[in-house]
TORBA-134957 format. One record per residue: residue in one letter; x, y, z of N, C-alpha, C in turn. Coordinates in steps of 0.2 Angstrom, whole numbers, plus 5000, padded with zeros to 4 digits. Example, Ala and Ser with C-alpha at 12.3 -4.5 7.8 and 13.67 -1.06 7.14 Angstrom:
2
A506649725039506249785039506649845039/S506449895035506849955036506450005039/
This chain:
59
M504349424881503849434886503949504888/S503349544889503249614890503449624897/R503749684899503849704906503249754908/E502849764904502249814905501849784910/M501649824915501249804920500449814919/S500049764919499449784918499049824923/S498549854921498249904926497949864932/Q497749804930497549754936498049744941/Q498649724939499249714944499349774948/L499349834944499449894948498949914953/A498349904951497749914955497849864962/S497949804960498049754966498649784971/A499149804968499749834973499449884977/Y499049934973498849994977498349974982/Q497949924981497449904986497749874992/A498249834990498649794996498949855000/G499249894997499549955001499049995005/Y498550015001497950045005497750015011/R497649945011497349905016497849905022/D498549895020499049895025499049955029/G499150015025499150075028498450095032/Y497950075030497350095033497350055040/C497550005040497649965047498249985051/G498650025049499250045052499749995052/K499749955047500349905047500949945043/Q501549925045502149945042502149925034/A502349965030502349955022502849905021/R502649855017503049805014503149805007/P503449855003503449854997503849804993/E504349764997504649714994504249654992/N503649654994503149604992502849614986/F503049674983502749694976503349724973/L503749674970504349704968504349744962/A503949734957503849774951503349834952/Q503049834958502549884959502549914965/E503149924967503349964974502950034974/E503050064968502750134969502050144969/E501750094966500950094967500750064974/Y501150024977500949994983501150054989/L501650094988501850144992501350204992/K501050214986500550264986499850244989/G499750184988499150154991499250154999/H499850135001499950135008499950205012/H500150255008500150325010499450355011/K499050335006498350365006497950325011/G498150255012497650225017497950245024/W498550255025498850275031498450345034/F498350395029498050455031497250445031/D496950405027496350395028496050355034/G496450305036496250265042496650285048/Y497350255048497650255054497850315057/A498050365053498250435055497750465059/G497150455058496550485061496350455068/Q496750405070496550375076497150385081/P496950385087497550385092498150335091/R498750345092499250295090499350265097/P499450195096499650155102500350175105/T500450185112501050195114501350135117/I502050115115502250055117502850075122/
């Protein structure tokens, strides 16, 4: 069995990361064990596109 990731798998990890980052959710790369790097790239981009542009809630 090949360990190569399909581009579709990487894209879905990136999209999931982007969605979480955009909503201001904490990154959860452990949910994407073989695709952590793609997930984190997506999370980083989503964070700056969405959540970082909004006022942060104070707790």
